[in-house]
C-alpha positions as CSV (number, residue, x, y, z in Angstrom):
1,M,-14.4,-25.3,59.9
2,T,-12.6,-21.9,59.9
3,T,-10.8,-22.8,56.6
4,G,-14.1,-23.5,54.9
5,T,-15.5,-20.2,56.1
6,H,-12.6,-18.3,54.4
7,E,-12.6,-20.3,51.2
8,A,-16.3,-19.6,50.5
9,P,-15.8,-15.8,50.0
10,H,-12.7,-16.4,47.8
11,A,-14.7,-18.9,45.6
12,A,-17.5,-16.4,45.3
13,Q,-15.1,-13.6,44.3
14,A,-13.4,-15.9,41.8
15,A,-16.8,-16.9,40.3
16,A,-17.8,-13.2,40.1
17,R,-14.5,-12.3,38.4
18,R,-15.0,-15.1,35.8
19,H,-18.5,-13.9,35.2
20,R,-17.3,-10.3,34.8
21,N,-14.5,-11.4,32.4
22,R,-17.0,-13.4,30.3
23,S,-19.4,-10.5,30.2
24,Q,-16.6,-8.1,29.1
25,A,-15.4,-10.6,26.5
26,L,-19.0,-10.9,25.1
27,V,-19.3,-7.2,24.8
28,G,-15.9,-7.1,23.0
29,Y,-17.1,-9.8,20.6
30,L,-20.3,-7.9,19.9
31,F,-18.3,-4.7,19.1
32,I,-16.1,-6.5,16.5
33,L,-18.9,-8.6,15.1
34,P,-19.9,-6.1,12.4
35,A,-16.3,-5.9,11.3
36,L,-15.9,-9.7,11.3
37,I,-19.1,-10.1,9.2
38,G,-17.9,-7.5,6.7
39,F,-14.5,-9.2,6.5
40,A,-16.2,-12.6,5.9
41,V,-18.6,-11.3,3.3
42,F,-16.5,-8.9,1.4
43,Y,-12.9,-10.4,1.7
44,L,-12.8,-14.0,3.0
45,Y,-15.7,-15.4,0.9
46,P,-14.5,-13.7,-2.4
47,A,-11.0,-14.9,-1.7
48,L,-12.1,-18.5,-1.2
49,R,-14.4,-18.3,-4.2
50,G,-11.5,-16.9,-6.3
51,L,-9.3,-19.7,-5.2
52,Q,-12.0,-22.2,-6.3
53,I,-12.4,-20.4,-9.7
54,S,-8.7,-20.4,-10.3
55,F,-8.9,-24.2,-10.7
56,T,-11.6,-23.9,-13.4
57,D,-12.0,-22.9,-17.0
58,W,-14.9,-20.4,-16.8
59,N,-16.0,-17.8,-19.3
60,L,-19.0,-16.4,-17.2
61,L,-21.5,-17.7,-19.8
62,S,-21.2,-21.5,-19.2
63,A,-20.7,-23.7,-16.2
64,P,-17.1,-23.8,-15.0
65,N,-15.0,-26.9,-15.8
66,N,-12.4,-28.1,-13.4
67,V,-9.0,-28.0,-14.9
68,G,-6.8,-28.6,-11.9
69,L,-3.5,-26.6,-11.9
70,A,-3.6,-25.9,-15.6
71,N,-4.2,-22.2,-15.2
72,Y,-1.2,-21.9,-12.8
73,D,0.9,-23.8,-15.3
74,Q,-0.2,-21.6,-18.1
75,A,0.5,-18.4,-16.1
76,L,4.0,-19.6,-15.2
77,R,4.7,-20.3,-19.0
78,D,3.0,-17.1,-20.2
79,P,5.7,-14.6,-21.4
80,Q,3.2,-11.7,-21.0
81,F,2.7,-12.6,-17.4
82,W,6.4,-12.3,-16.6
83,R,6.6,-9.1,-18.8
84,S,3.7,-7.6,-16.9
85,L,5.3,-8.6,-13.6
86,G,8.6,-7.0,-14.7
87,I,6.7,-3.7,-15.6
88,T,5.1,-3.8,-12.2
89,L,8.4,-4.2,-10.5
90,K,9.8,-1.3,-12.5
91,Y,6.9,0.8,-11.3
92,V,7.5,-0.2,-7.7
93,A,11.2,0.6,-8.1
94,W,10.3,4.1,-9.3
95,N,7.5,4.7,-6.8
96,I,8.6,3.3,-3.4
97,P,12.1,4.9,-2.9
98,L,11.1,8.3,-4.2
99,Q,7.8,8.4,-2.3
100,T,9.3,7.3,1.0
101,L,12.3,9.7,0.8
102,L,10.0,12.7,-0.1
103,A,7.6,11.8,2.7
104,I,10.4,11.7,5.3
105,V,11.8,15.1,4.0
106,L,8.4,16.7,4.2
107,A,7.7,15.2,7.7
108,V,11.0,16.6,9.0
109,A,10.3,20.0,7.4
110,M,6.9,20.1,9.0
111,D,8.4,19.1,12.4
112,R,11.2,21.7,12.2
113,L,9.9,24.6,10.0
114,V,6.2,24.5,9.4
115,K,3.8,25.4,12.3
116,S,0.7,26.2,10.3
117,M,-2.0,23.5,10.5
118,F,-3.4,24.8,7.2
119,V,-0.2,24.0,5.3
120,K,-0.1,20.6,6.9
121,G,-3.7,20.0,6.0
122,L,-3.0,20.9,2.3
123,L,-0.7,17.9,2.1
124,I,-3.6,15.5,2.5
125,V,-5.7,17.1,-0.2
126,P,-4.3,15.0,-3.2
127,Y,-4.9,11.8,-1.1
128,L,-8.6,12.6,-0.9
129,L,-9.0,12.7,-4.6
130,S,-10.0,9.6,-6.5
131,N,-7.3,7.8,-8.6
132,V,-9.5,8.3,-11.7
133,L,-9.8,12.0,-11.2
134,V,-6.1,12.4,-10.5
135,G,-5.3,10.3,-13.7
136,L,-7.6,12.6,-15.8
137,I,-6.1,15.8,-14.4
138,F,-2.6,14.7,-15.3
139,L,-3.7,13.3,-18.6
140,W,-4.9,16.7,-19.6
141,M,-1.9,18.6,-18.1
142,L,0.7,16.3,-19.7
143,D,-1.0,16.0,-23.1
144,P,1.8,16.1,-25.8
145,L,0.0,18.8,-27.9
146,L,-2.3,20.8,-25.7
147,G,-1.1,20.1,-22.1
148,I,-0.1,23.1,-20.1
149,V,3.1,21.4,-18.9
150,N,4.3,20.8,-22.4
151,Q,3.4,24.4,-23.3
152,W,5.8,25.5,-20.6
153,L,8.5,23.0,-21.5
154,A,8.3,24.1,-25.2
155,A,9.8,27.4,-24.1
156,T,12.8,25.6,-22.4
157,P,15.8,23.7,-23.7
158,L,14.0,20.5,-22.7
159,G,11.3,20.9,-25.2
160,K,8.0,19.0,-25.2
161,Q,8.0,15.5,-23.6
162,A,6.0,12.4,-24.5
163,F,5.1,11.6,-20.9
164,F,2.2,9.0,-21.1
165,T,2.8,8.4,-24.9
166,G,6.5,7.6,-24.7
167,A,7.3,3.9,-24.1
168,D,10.4,4.9,-22.0
169,Q,8.6,7.7,-20.1
170,A,5.2,6.2,-19.4
171,I,5.9,4.1,-16.3
172,P,8.1,6.9,-14.6
173,T,5.3,9.4,-15.4
174,I,2.6,7.1,-13.8
175,A,4.9,6.7,-10.8
176,M,5.3,10.4,-10.4
177,V,1.5,10.9,-10.6
178,N,0.9,8.4,-7.8
179,I,3.8,9.8,-5.7
180,W,2.1,13.2,-6.0
181,K,-1.1,11.7,-4.7
182,H,0.2,9.6,-1.8
183,V,3.3,11.4,-0.6
184,G,1.4,13.9,1.6
185,F,-0.5,11.1,3.5
186,N,2.8,9.2,4.1
187,A,4.4,12.5,5.2
188,L,1.7,12.9,7.9
189,L,2.3,9.4,9.1
190,F,6.1,10.1,9.5
191,Y,5.2,13.4,11.1
192,A,3.1,11.6,13.7
193,G,6.0,9.2,14.3
194,L,8.3,12.2,14.8
195,Q,5.9,13.6,17.4
196,A,6.1,10.3,19.4
197,I,9.9,10.6,19.8
198,P,10.7,12.0,23.3
199,R,12.3,15.5,23.0
200,S,14.6,14.4,25.9
201,V,16.4,12.1,23.4
202,Y,17.3,15.1,21.1
203,E,18.3,17.2,24.1
204,A,20.7,14.5,25.3
205,A,22.1,14.3,21.8
206,A,22.6,18.1,21.7
207,I,24.4,18.0,25.0
208,D,26.7,15.3,23.7
209,G,27.5,17.6,20.7
210,A,25.8,15.5,18.0
211,S,25.4,17.3,14.7
212,E,22.0,17.6,12.9
213,G,23.0,15.0,10.4
214,R,24.3,12.6,13.0
215,T,21.1,13.1,15.1
216,F,18.9,12.3,12.1
217,W,20.8,9.1,11.0
218,R,21.4,7.8,14.5
219,I,18.3,8.8,16.3
220,T,15.4,10.0,14.1
221,L,15.5,7.3,11.4
222,P,15.9,4.3,13.8
223,L,13.1,5.6,16.0
224,L,10.9,6.0,13.0
225,R,11.3,2.3,12.1
226,P,7.7,1.2,13.1
227,V,6.2,4.0,11.0
228,T,8.7,3.2,8.2
229,V,7.6,-0.5,8.2
230,F,3.9,0.4,8.0
231,V,4.5,2.9,5.2
232,L,6.7,0.5,3.2
233,V,4.4,-2.5,3.6
234,T,1.2,-0.6,2.7
235,S,3.0,1.3,-0.2
236,V,4.5,-1.9,-1.7
237,I,1.1,-3.7,-1.5
238,G,-0.6,-0.7,-3.1
239,S,2.1,-0.3,-5.8
240,F,1.8,-3.9,-6.9
241,Q,-2.0,-3.3,-7.3
242,I,-1.6,-0.2,-9.5
243,F,-4.5,-0.2,-11.9
244,D,-6.7,2.9,-11.9
245,T,-4.1,5.3,-13.2
246,V,-3.0,2.9,-16.0
247,A,-6.6,2.3,-17.0
248,V,-7.3,6.0,-17.3
249,T,-4.1,7.3,-18.9
250,T,-2.5,4.6,-21.0
251,Q,-4.7,1.4,-21.1
252,G,-1.5,-0.6,-21.0
253,G,0.2,1.3,-23.9
254,P,2.2,2.4,-25.7
255,V,3.2,-1.0,-27.1
256,D,2.3,-2.6,-23.8
257,S,5.0,-0.7,-22.0
258,T,2.6,0.0,-19.1
259,K,0.7,-3.2,-19.0
260,V,1.2,-3.9,-15.3
261,L,0.1,-7.2,-13.9
262,V,-3.3,-6.1,-12.5
263,Y,-4.2,-4.6,-15.8
264,Y,-3.2,-7.8,-17.6
265,I,-5.4,-9.7,-15.1
266,Y,-8.3,-7.3,-15.8
267,Q,-7.9,-7.8,-19.5
268,N,-8.1,-11.6,-19.2
269,A,-11.1,-11.4,-16.9
270,F,-13.3,-8.8,-18.5
271,S,-12.0,-8.5,-22.1
272,F,-11.2,-12.2,-22.9
273,F,-13.6,-13.7,-20.3
274,K,-10.9,-16.1,-19.0
275,M,-12.0,-15.9,-15.4
276,G,-10.2,-19.0,-14.2
277,Y,-6.9,-17.9,-15.7
278,A,-7.3,-14.3,-14.4
279,T,-8.0,-15.6,-10.8
280,A,-5.0,-18.0,-11.0
281,M,-2.8,-15.0,-11.8
282,S,-4.4,-13.1,-8.9
283,M,-3.6,-15.9,-6.6
284,L,0.0,-15.8,-7.7
285,L,0.1,-12.1,-7.1
286,F,-1.4,-12.6,-3.7
287,A,1.4,-15.2,-2.9
288,L,4.0,-12.7,-4.1
289,L,2.6,-9.9,-1.9
290,V,2.6,-12.2,1.1
291,F,6.2,-13.1,0.4
292,F,7.3,-9.4,0.0
293,T,5.3,-8.4,3.2
294,L,6.9,-11.1,5.4
295,M,10.3,-10.3,4.0
296,Q,10.0,-6.6,4.7
297,M,8.7,-7.2,8.3
298,R,11.5,-9.6,8.9
299,L,14.3,-7.4,7.5
300,L,13.0,-4.3,9.2
301,R,12.3,-6.1,12.5
302,A,8.7,-4.9,12.6
303,N,7.9,-6.5,16.0
304,E,10.6,-4.5,17.8
305,S,10.8,-0.9,18.9
306,D,13.9,1.1,19.7
307,L,11.9,3.2,22.2
308,D,11.5,0.3,24.7
């Protein structure tokens, strides 16, 4: 009789806790519902629709014909597909190391030398500009005949440079343009990571007599690993999708030296109206990005933190 009297309040408390948990979960689902709807409408459905189109021969004007894996087979046998992928990898090789290194240097400089919030704010300005506007600005500045940069270079031993019009200079130039646009934003991410490192760690290193260089390599860089993973993953994904700057400045030229993979996909979709073939190449690019992302997260141990 006594046991039943004590169990009743416990059961009532457990039922109230379950009811409260369900109410809180429902509120949480309601908050994320708009984001889920947006993801389903603008990302999931287009992706699934694109996967379906990749198995068809569709020119936008007639009904799509199912061709199975023919588009994928054609892409893997297409020399221009592999050439465009190689050009994209060349752009990534120029863009990622330089951008990441400069961002870390700027972040350390902000952490140690710059106290002005105005100067730190200036770094984000290029990131706020659209890719098209940035491309147009540099197209005018680097014009081989009238560009202000070449006017300056003409007075130096280097002389005028081809920049966007030189087959060997076009990809490095496009990489430099995008580094200028994104390095400030990445520097602020690294700066935020530096602020999260406890100062007691540096004080302990100083007491042990560690030099500035040793402190940077043994403490700062390892503790920045979570930020580094985020910057590298997002930068690599963005670099493989380079399109705007190419479309504004070179349109894939000269002699196809800047025809990156996304620009080749765009040409097949909207110039040649090969929607099935273009979406098949998009799916291959998606698979490649998933592979590179998982490889980076595995190599950089993205799910671990040295601060634990």
